[in-house]
C-alpha positions as a Python dict, from the first residue, in 0.01 Angstrom:
ca = {
    (1, 'M'): (0, 0, 0),
    (2, 'S'): (-76, -124, -335),
    (3, 'L'): (198, -265, -610),
    (4, 'K'): (75, 36, -809),
    (5, 'Q'): (217, 277, -537),
    (6, 'I'): (552, 96, -511),
    (7, 'N'): (810, 309, -714),
    (8, 'F'): (1093, 73, -832),
    (9, 'P'): (1439, 254, -842),
    (10, 'I'): (1568, 40, -1099),
    (11, 'K'): (1452, 24, -1477),
    (12, 'L'): (1598, -209, -1692),
    (13, 'N'): (1614, -146, -2083),
    (14, 'F'): (1490, -415, -2359),
    (15, 'F'): (1851, -543, -2399),
    (16, 'K'): (1909, -605, -2038),
    (17, 'K'): (1570, -786, -2003),
    (18, 'L'): (1609, -1008, -2271),
    (19, 'F'): (1981, -1076, -2189),
    (20, 'L'): (1873, -1157, -1791),
    (21, 'L'): (1568, -1367, -1935),
    (22, 'T'): (1789, -1578, -2191),
    (23, 'I'): (2066, -1651, -1916),
    (24, 'G'): (1792, -1735, -1673),
    (25, 'I'): (1644, -1959, -1907),
    (26, 'V'): (1982, -2140, -1975),
    (27, 'F'): (2040, -2167, -1602),
    (28, 'L'): (1713, -2302, -1496),
    (29, 'T'): (1771, -2574, -1802),
    (30, 'I'): (2086, -2674, -1625),
    (31, 'I'): (1975, -2689, -1318),
    (32, 'T'): (1670, -2902, -1432),
    (33, 'S'): (1954, -3123, -1583),
    (34, 'F'): (2129, -3159, -1244),
    (35, 'I'): (1829, -3253, -1056),
    (36, 'F'): (1717, -3490, -1283),
    (37, 'N'): (2065, -3665, -1325),
    (38, 'S'): (2103, -3642, -915),
    (39, 'F'): (1758, -3800, -833),
    (40, 'F'): (1654, -4009, -1149),
    (41, 'L'): (1957, -4104, -1354),
    (42, 'D'): (2058, -4435, -1131),
    (43, 'K'): (1644, -4539, -1131),
    (44, 'F'): (1661, -4491, -1510),
    (45, 'Y'): (1977, -4678, -1523),
    (46, 'I'): (1821, -4955, -1317),
    (47, 'Y'): (1524, -4969, -1536),
    (48, 'R'): (1691, -4982, -1842),
    (49, 'K'): (1908, -5274, -1693),
    (50, 'K'): (1593, -5480, -1609),
    (51, 'Q'): (1460, -5420, -1953),
    (52, 'S'): (1773, -5569, -2060),
    (53, 'I'): (1811, -5881, -1862),
    (54, 'I'): (1410, -5941, -1937),
    (55, 'E'): (1500, -5950, -2310),
    (56, 'I'): (1826, -6163, -2250),
    (57, 'R'): (1554, -6428, -2025),
    (58, 'N'): (1304, -6414, -2294),
    (59, 'N'): (1580, -6512, -2567),
    (60, 'I'): (1735, -6804, -2364),
    (61, 'V'): (1357, -6912, -2268),
    (62, 'K'): (1305, -6942, -2653),
    (63, 'L'): (1664, -7134, -2718),
    (64, 'M'): (1608, -7388, -2446),
    (65, 'D'): (1522, -7689, -2682),
    (66, 'N'): (1843, -7627, -2912),
    (67, 'K'): (2155, -7658, -2656),
    (68, 'D'): (2414, -7539, -2913),
    (69, 'E'): (2228, -7219, -3022),
    (70, 'L'): (2161, -7153, -2644),
    (71, 'K'): (2532, -7167, -2565),
    (72, 'N'): (2608, -6957, -2847),
    (73, 'Y'): (2374, -6700, -2733),
    (74, 'I'): (2499, -6712, -2378),
    (75, 'Y'): (2845, -6620, -2489),
    (76, 'F'): (2722, -6350, -2689),
    (77, 'A'): (2503, -6207, -2429),
    (78, 'E'): (2802, -6207, -2159),
    (79, 'D'): (3019, -6008, -2433),
    (80, 'N'): (2776, -5774, -2553),
    (81, 'F'): (2552, -5669, -2236),
    (82, 'G'): (2796, -5730, -1961),
    (83, 'V'): (2619, -5978, -1793),
    (84, 'K'): (2720, -6291, -1601),
    (85, 'I'): (2440, -6597, -1668),
    (86, 'D'): (2412, -6894, -1463),
    (87, 'L'): (2171, -7189, -1606),
    (88, 'N'): (2199, -7497, -1393),
    (89, 'L'): (1982, -7750, -1251),
    (90, 'R'): (2099, -7699, -907),
    (91, 'P'): (2234, -7370, -765),
    (92, 'H'): (2587, -7342, -692),
    (93, 'M'): (2590, -7122, -373),
    (94, 'N'): (2425, -7187, -56),
    (95, 'S'): (2261, -6786, -61),
    (96, 'T'): (2109, -6848, -383),
    (97, 'K'): (1938, -7177, -256),
    (98, 'K'): (1716, -6967, -30),
    (99, 'I'): (1630, -6740, -310),
    (100, 'Y'): (1528, -7033, -533),
    (101, 'N'): (1368, -7221, -288),
    (102, 'S'): (1124, -6930, -185),
    (103, 'L'): (1052, -6900, -559),
    (104, 'K'): (765, -7103, -737),
    (105, 'I'): (801, -7268, -1065),
    (106, 'N'): (789, -6971, -1347),
    (107, 'D'): (826, -6732, -1054),
    (108, 'S'): (1107, -6457, -1084),
    (109, 'T'): (1251, -6199, -871),
    (110, 'F'): (1532, -5919, -902),
    (111, 'K'): (1767, -5856, -622),
    (112, 'I'): (2017, -5521, -589),
    (113, 'G'): (2320, -5547, -367),
    (114, 'E'): (2672, -5679, -329),
    (115, 'I'): (2726, -6047, -373),
    (116, 'D'): (2957, -6137, -87),
    (117, 'G'): (2850, -5847, 115),
    (118, 'T'): (3218, -5700, 165),
    (119, 'S'): (3363, -5608, -197),
    (120, 'G'): (3149, -5301, -236),
    (121, 'V'): (3056, -5353, -566),
    (122, 'M'): (2662, -5347, -655),
    (123, 'F'): (2514, -5573, -867),
    (124, 'I'): (2151, -5624, -1006),
    (125, 'R'): (2066, -5981, -1009),
    (126, 'Y'): (1760, -6163, -1153),
    (127, 'Y'): (1655, -6513, -1027),
    (128, 'E'): (1386, -6750, -1218),
    (129, 'K'): (1263, -7100, -1155),
    (130, 'L'): (1204, -7239, -1495),
    (131, 'N'): (942, -7509, -1546),
    (132, 'N'): (1169, -7753, -1685),
    (133, 'G'): (1368, -7747, -1343),
    (134, 'Y'): (1655, -7531, -1460),
    (135, 'M'): (1736, -7220, -1230),
    (136, 'L'): (1832, -6905, -1437),
    (137, 'S'): (2061, -6620, -1273),
    (138, 'I'): (2139, -6329, -1477),
    (139, 'R'): (2365, -6048, -1303),
    (140, 'S'): (2509, -5718, -1402),
    (141, 'S'): (2774, -5496, -1232),
    (142, 'M'): (2651, -5162, -1148),
    (143, 'A'): (3004, -4995, -1082),
    (144, 'V'): (2945, -4861, -1427),
    (145, 'I'): (2683, -4623, -1305),
    (146, 'A'): (2833, -4490, -1054),
    (147, 'K'): (3142, -4401, -1258),
    (148, 'H'): (2910, -4254, -1495),
    (149, 'I'): (2750, -4042, -1261),
    (150, 'H'): (3070, -3854, -1184),
    (151, 'D'): (3156, -3803, -1536),
    (152, 'I'): (2830, -3655, -1614),
    (153, 'F'): (2843, -3440, -1345),
    (154, 'I'): (3210, -3312, -1464),
    (155, 'F'): (3040, -3271, -1840),
    (156, 'N'): (2773, -3093, -1698),
    (157, 'I'): (2946, -2834, -1523),
    (158, 'F'): (3143, -2788, -1846),
    (159, 'T'): (2836, -2790, -2013),
    (160, 'A'): (2690, -2544, -1815),
    (161, 'F'): (2962, -2277, -1840),
    (162, 'F'): (2965, -2307, -2200),
    (163, 'S'): (2607, -2253, -2264),
    (164, 'L'): (2581, -1955, -2062),
    (165, 'F'): (2897, -1798, -2249),
    (166, 'I'): (2738, -1905, -2589),
    (167, 'G'): (2390, -1825, -2483),
    (168, 'G'): (2510, -1473, -2366),
    (169, 'L'): (2715, -1375, -2641),
    (170, 'L'): (2430, -1476, -2882),
    (171, 'V'): (2188, -1272, -2699),
    (172, 'S'): (2399, -991, -2640),
    (173, 'L'): (2445, -978, -3035),
    (174, 'F'): (2085, -1027, -3096),
    (175, 'S'): (1950, -785, -2850),
    (176, 'K'): (2143, -518, -2960),
    (177, 'K'): (2024, -520, -3288),
    (178, 'I'): (1658, -558, -3190),
    (179, 'N'): (1711, -270, -2915),
    (180, 'K'): (1890, -64, -3209),
    (181, 'N'): (1559, -95, -3409),
    (182, 'I'): (1354, -17, -3144),
    (183, 'M'): (1547, 313, -3036),
    (184, 'Y'): (1525, 405, -3408),
    (185, 'L'): (1113, 371, -3393),
    (186, 'K'): (1124, 532, -3068),
    (187, 'N'): (1296, 839, -3183),
    (188, 'S'): (1074, 840, -3496),
    (189, 'A'): (770, 840, -3280),
    (190, 'K'): (894, 1151, -3101),
    (191, 'K'): (961, 1313, -3364),
    (192, 'I'): (660, 1259, -3494),
    (193, 'A'): (491, 1359, -3144),
    (194, 'K'): (685, 1690, -3213),
    (195, 'L'): (536, 1730, -3560),
    (196, 'E'): (842, 1654, -3730),
    (197, 'Y'): (788, 1399, -3959),
    (198, 'P'): (1073, 1200, -4103),
    (199, 'D'): (1088, 1166, -4474),
    (200, 'K'): (1065, 783, -4472),
    (201, 'I'): (1049, 513, -4192),
    (202, 'S'): (1155, 195, -4285),
    (203, 'L'): (1357, -147, -4131),
    (204, 'N'): (1429, -457, -4299),
    (205, 'S'): (1409, -683, -4004),
    (206, 'G'): (1170, -916, -4137),
    (207, 'D'): (942, -936, -3830),
    (208, 'E'): (676, -733, -3649),
    (209, 'L'): (934, -440, -3591),
    (210, 'E'): (933, -401, -3986),
    (211, 'E'): (563, -384, -3996),
    (212, 'L'): (556, -113, -3707),
    (213, 'A'): (805, 93, -3910),
    (214, 'T'): (591, 85, -4201),
    (215, 'S'): (260, 171, -3991),
    (216, 'L'): (451, 463, -3839),
    (217, 'N'): (576, 591, -4170),
    (218, 'E'): (210, 544, -4293),
    (219, 'M'): (91, 754, -3976),
    (220, 'S'): (354, 1003, -4020),
    (221, 'K'): (231, 1082, -4399),
    (222, 'E'): (-148, 1065, -4295),
    (223, 'L'): (-71, 1304, -3997),
    (224, 'A'): (137, 1538, -4188),
    (225, 'F'): (-120, 1555, -4448),
    (226, 'A'): (-387, 1610, -4184),
    (227, 'I'): (-198, 1903, -4029),
    (228, 'E'): (-144, 2052, -4373),
    (229, 'N'): (-540, 2023, -4453),
    (230, 'L'): (-612, 2166, -4094),
    (231, 'K'): (-374, 2446, -4177),
    (232, 'L'): (-535, 2532, -4478),
    (233, 'F'): (-896, 2489, -4368),
    (234, 'V'): (-810, 2735, -4084),
    (235, 'S'): (-655, 2961, -4301),
    (236, 'N'): (-952, 2934, -4541),
    (237, 'A'): (-1217, 2969, -4266),
    (238, 'S'): (-1017, 3286, -4125),
    (239, 'H'): (-1012, 3465, -4471),
    (240, 'E'): (-1390, 3381, -4537),
    (241, 'L'): (-1500, 3540, -4196),
    (242, 'K'): (-1230, 3792, -4242),
    (243, 'T'): (-1417, 3988, -4526),
    (244, 'P'): (-1792, 4000, -4340),
    (245, 'I'): (-1634, 4103, -4014),
    (246, 'S'): (-1448, 4401, -4177),
    (247, 'V'): (-1752, 4527, -4346),
    (248, 'L'): (-1944, 4495, -4030),
    (249, 'C'): (-1681, 4684, -3827),
    (250, 'L'): (-1643, 4934, -4125),
    (251, 'Y'): (-2027, 5007, -4158),
    (252, 'S'): (-2095, 4973, -3755),
    (253, 'Q'): (-1826, 5239, -3682),
    (254, 'A'): (-1928, 5456, -3963),
    (255, 'L'): (-2315, 5440, -3819),
    (256, 'A'): (-2166, 5503, -3468),
    (257, 'R'): (-2018, 5809, -3576),
    (258, 'D'): (-2315, 5921, -3794),
    (259, 'T'): (-2149, 5989, -4074),
    (260, 'V'): (-2365, 5790, -4290),
    (261, 'P'): (-2638, 6000, -4496),
    (262, 'I'): (-2955, 5933, -4407),
    (263, 'D'): (-3062, 5808, -4753),
    (264, 'K'): (-2780, 5519, -4710),
    (265, 'R'): (-2845, 5434, -4392),
    (266, 'K'): (-3088, 5190, -4522),
    (267, 'E'): (-2807, 5031, -4742),
    (268, 'Y'): (-2572, 5020, -4478),
    (269, 'Y'): (-2831, 4799, -4268),
    (270, 'K'): (-2904, 4568, -4543),
    (271, 'T'): (-2530, 4512, -4649),
    (272, 'M'): (-2480, 4429, -4224),
    (273, 'L'): (-2742, 4196, -4234),
    (274, 'D'): (-2628, 4048, -4542),
    (275, 'K'): (-2278, 3974, -4385),
    (276, 'S'): (-2441, 3856, -4050),
    (277, 'L'): (-2634, 3634, -4227),
    (278, 'E'): (-2328, 3485, -4449),
    (279, 'M'): (-2117, 3468, -4149),
    (280, 'R'): (-2385, 3263, -3956),
    (281, 'S'): (-2421, 3040, -4251),
    (282, 'L'): (-2015, 3001, -4290),
    (283, 'T'): (-2004, 2885, -3883),
    (284, 'E'): (-2322, 2654, -3917),
    (285, 'S'): (-2139, 2487, -4208),
    (286, 'L'): (-1809, 2503, -4022),
    (287, 'L'): (-2010, 2332, -3748),
    (288, 'T'): (-2203, 2065, -3921),
    (289, 'L'): (-1864, 1947, -4103),
    (290, 'S'): (-1685, 1953, -3784),
    (291, 'K'): (-1951, 1720, -3634),
    (292, 'I'): (-1980, 1487, -3892),
    (293, 'N'): (-1639, 1415, -3952),
    (294, 'S'): (-1645, 1310, -3563),
    (295, 'P'): (-1519, 911, -3565),
    (296, 'D'): (-1782, 858, -3344),
    (297, 'Y'): (-2063, 1043, -3501),
    (298, 'K'): (-2373, 829, -3553),
    (299, 'I'): (-2660, 933, -3803),
    (300, 'L'): (-3018, 918, -3686),
    (301, 'S'): (-3208, 694, -3912),
    (302, 'Q'): (-3591, 728, -4002),
    (303, 'E'): (-3802, 704, -4305),
    (304, 'I'): (-3778, 988, -4563),
    (305, 'D'): (-3954, 1099, -4861),
    (306, 'I'): (-3705, 1210, -5097),
    (307, 'S'): (-3977, 1401, -5348),
    (308, 'S'): (-4088, 1605, -5010),
    (309, 'L'): (-3721, 1699, -4918),
    (310, 'I'): (-3678, 1836, -5280),
    (311, 'E'): (-3989, 2039, -5309),
    (312, 'I'): (-3937, 2220, -4963),
    (313, 'S'): (-3571, 2276, -5073),
    (314, 'L'): (-3712, 2437, -5419),
    (315, 'E'): (-3952, 2656, -5233),
    (316, 'Q'): (-3678, 2786, -4982),
    (317, 'F'): (-3451, 2885, -5272),
    (318, 'D'): (-3733, 2996, -5484),
    (319, 'Y'): (-3604, 3362, -5485),
    (320, 'I'): (-3288, 3249, -5690),
    (321, 'E'): (-3503, 3076, -5919),
    (322, 'F'): (-3759, 3424, -6009),
    (323, 'E'): (-3444, 3624, -5990),
    (324, 'K'): (-3265, 3450, -6258),
    (325, 'N'): (-3571, 3356, -6463),
    (326, 'I'): (-3484, 2943, -6446),
    (327, 'N'): (-3675, 2707, -6550),
    (328, 'V'): (-3710, 2404, -6280),
    (329, 'V'): (-3839, 2055, -6459),
    (330, 'T'): (-3875, 1799, -6178),
    (331, 'N'): (-3972, 1412, -6272),
    (332, 'I'): (-3950, 1249, -5935),
    (333, 'S'): (-4233, 1029, -5788),
    (334, 'T'): (-4281, 961, -5429),
    (335, 'S'): (-3956, 739, -5271),
    (336, 'Y'): (-3889, 691, -4940),
    (337, 'I'): (-3574, 585, -4784),
    (338, 'L'): (-3361, 536, -4438),
    (339, 'G'): (-3167, 830, -4331),
    (340, 'D'): (-3097, 1151, -4100),
    (341, 'Y'): (-3384, 1401, -4194),
    (342, 'N'): (-3153, 1696, -4107),
    (343, 'L'): (-2848, 1588, -4241),
    (344, 'L'): (-3013, 1486, -4609),
    (345, 'K'): (-3198, 1799, -4598),
    (346, 'I'): (-2881, 2004, -4559),
    (347, 'A'): (-2744, 1791, -4852),
    (348, 'I'): (-3031, 1834, -5092),
    (349, 'N'): (-3041, 2202, -4963),
    (350, 'N'): (-2694, 2237, -5090),
    (351, 'L'): (-2739, 2063, -5430),
    (352, 'V'): (-3016, 2253, -5507),
    (353, 'Q'): (-2888, 2588, -5408),
    (354, 'N'): (-2569, 2532, -5623),
    (355, 'M'): (-2797, 2406, -5960),
    (356, 'L'): (-2975, 2739, -5925),
    (357, 'K'): (-2667, 2994, -5833),
    (358, 'Y'): (-2418, 2838, -6104),
    (359, 'S'): (-2672, 2835, -6382),
    (360, 'P'): (-2681, 3097, -6631),
    (361, 'E'): (-2991, 3316, -6641),
    (362, 'D'): (-3280, 3197, -6857),
    (363, 'S'): (-3156, 2815, -6824),
    (364, 'T'): (-3318, 2507, -6735),
    (365, 'V'): (-3253, 2284, -6444),
    (366, 'D'): (-3344, 1901, -6416),
    (367, 'I'): (-3433, 1704, -6106),
    (368, 'S'): (-3522, 1359, -6169),
    (369, 'L'): (-3554, 1024, -6010),
    (370, 'K'): (-3521, 729, -6260),
    (371, 'N'): (-3407, 354, -6194),
    (372, 'N'): (-3306, 455, -5832),
    (373, 'L'): (-3091, 740, -5968),
    (374, 'L'): (-3153, 1098, -5812),
    (375, 'I'): (-3005, 1325, -6085),
    (376, 'F'): (-2935, 1665, -6048),
    (377, 'K'): (-2854, 1853, -6373),
    (378, 'N'): (-2778, 2244, -6479),
    (379, 'L'): (-2610, 2437, -6716),
    (380, 'T'): (-2271, 2610, -6610),
    (381, 'T'): (-2145, 2914, -6814),
    (382, 'K'): (-1780, 2801, -6756),
    (383, 'T'): (-1599, 2487, -6835),
    (384, 'I'): (-1461, 2343, -6492),
    (385, 'T'): (-1081, 2269, -6569),
    (386, 'K'): (-1007, 2151, -6194),
    (387, 'N'): (-994, 1791, -6087),
    (388, 'F'): (-1358, 1700, -5973),
    (389, 'N'): (-1212, 1538, -5657),
    (390, 'E'): (-1080, 1872, -5568),
    (391, 'L'): (-1453, 2020, -5575),
    (392, 'F'): (-1556, 1806, -5265),
    (393, 'E'): (-1246, 1942, -5042),
    (394, 'P'): (-1348, 2263, -4820),
    (395, 'F'): (-1346, 2608, -4956),
    (396, 'Q'): (-1301, 2480, -5321),
    (397, 'R'): (-1488, 2641, -5553),
    (398, 'G'): (-1522, 2615, -5973),
    (399, 'E'): (-1385, 2881, -6190),
    (400, 'N'): (-1763, 3005, -6292),
    (401, 'A'): (-1777, 3113, -5891),
    (402, 'L'): (-1482, 3289, -5891),
    (403, 'N'): (-1488, 3488, -6216),
    (404, 'E'): (-1850, 3570, -6159),
    (405, 'N'): (-1817, 3674, -5795),
    (406, 'V'): (-2087, 3432, -5688),
    (407, 'E'): (-2140, 3413, -5304),
    (408, 'G'): (-2063, 3123, -5135),
    (409, 'S'): (-1787, 2939, -4910),
    (410, 'G'): (-1693, 2628, -5056),
    (411, 'L'): (-1834, 2409, -4792),
    (412, 'G'): (-2163, 2293, -4994),
    (413, 'L'): (-1989, 2014, -5177),
    (414, 'S'): (-1755, 1871, -4890),
    (415, 'L'): (-2088, 1860, -4671),
    (416, 'V'): (-2267, 1697, -4949),
    (417, 'K'): (-1989, 1419, -4995),
    (418, 'R'): (-1958, 1336, -4617),
    (419, 'I'): (-2341, 1317, -4547),
    (420, 'L'): (-2393, 1079, -4856),
    (421, 'E'): (-2065, 904, -4722),
    (422, 'L'): (-2240, 879, -4346),
    (423, 'H'): (-2547, 684, -4559),
    (424, 'N'): (-2330, 476, -4764),
    (425, 'L'): (-2501, 619, -5069),
    (426, 'H'): (-2290, 603, -5390),
    (427, 'F'): (-2273, 936, -5569),
    (428, 'T'): (-2122, 1039, -5898),
    (429, 'L'): (-2018, 1412, -6068),
    (430, 'D'): (-1974, 1432, -6417),
    (431, 'I'): (-1937, 1760, -6659),
    (432, 'K'): (-2087, 1667, -7033),
    (433, 'N'): (-2161, 1952, -7280),
    (434, 'N'): (-2117, 2222, -7006),
    (435, 'Y'): (-2394, 2041, -6803),
    (436, 'F'): (-2292, 1982, -6447),
    (437, 'I'): (-2448, 1636, -6348),
    (438, 'F'): (-2458, 1475, -6010),
    (439, 'K'): (-2621, 1157, -5937),
    (440, 'I'): (-2709, 967, -5647),
    (441, 'L'): (-2795, 596, -5643),
    (442, 'I'): (-3102, 591, -5381),
    (443, 'K'): (-3175, 299, -5166),
    (444, 'K'): (-3529, 252, -5125),
    (445, 'T'): (-3694, 131, -4793),
    (446, 'D'): (-3866, -199, -4889),
}
């Protein structure tokens, strides 16, 4: 059985985890302190004592030529460092004679143990045979360390209980506050998941949780806006499809019941064909718009002749040009760019078709390429009062299209915008003196 298959029955929330973690750290620190005190405190004490004795020895050697200063220093060292110093030409005790006899000139040694073997008091002793014939002995009692180890042990016990109490109290207060903020963010996220968008998600914690709250708040607003746009998009798409479907149903029923006069049937068939083509165009536009709005959509780049694309598009919609007697003026030289041929063809077709559809009869439209700017310019019959940016939203149409019942779904400019954005082509829309001017900054290939 793998670890992933094990189902642990106990689940700990953030507060309990933080509490146990902090208490564990405090407890580990205390245990570590006890271990170091038990095994290394006496060794460290002896090491420090030896260093102190060596320092006293060095000072004595420096003052050997000045008897008065040497005598004063010995009194000072014995009072302040808790040592006993013997400096003689001959050792007083037989036990020290053996130690000195084993030493050479300037040779030294440390001894740790009882002086007489019966007192039970441990000493650290230093012996050295100086080059001037003197025997130097420095000893210090180790009874202090034994007493201090006991006191340190008792002190550590009180410190442990105090640290555990204070640590537990602080962690409890701190983790409760954090847990409260986390629960607030959790509940807000649940509301967003249920498409219930909180008015404002905010925290004043000054940490990453505050940044997370800000991100959640922005996500909530963006998601609410996206869902609202999606509802509007579906509603508009349904509305656009409803009319041609109703016409198709009505006309097909009339033809099926054989209630349509023979001289009217051709007209009925033509209307049904027009509505079918309208529906096909709308669904194709919807599918294209959905596809290119996908985050993982990638364009297929190739070298494209812009002038050729425009010529093909003008030929495709020349019936509008002839019906409305529109004069098309082009000033475009051969120019190549890198891009997706099919997408750029859709964009150019929409721009050309819009120029011709929304231009008044007997007017002139201009298409030119100057200084890397591809410009589409046509006269409009009505002044557009809408914000230009709204015209790029799906199913948004200008007043001239609505008032004059010009056919269209309002998806053209939204498709153009998305396609140009995919190609990183900068574009602008402007209306001056009733002229609709659309400019695209072309990036030519080398």
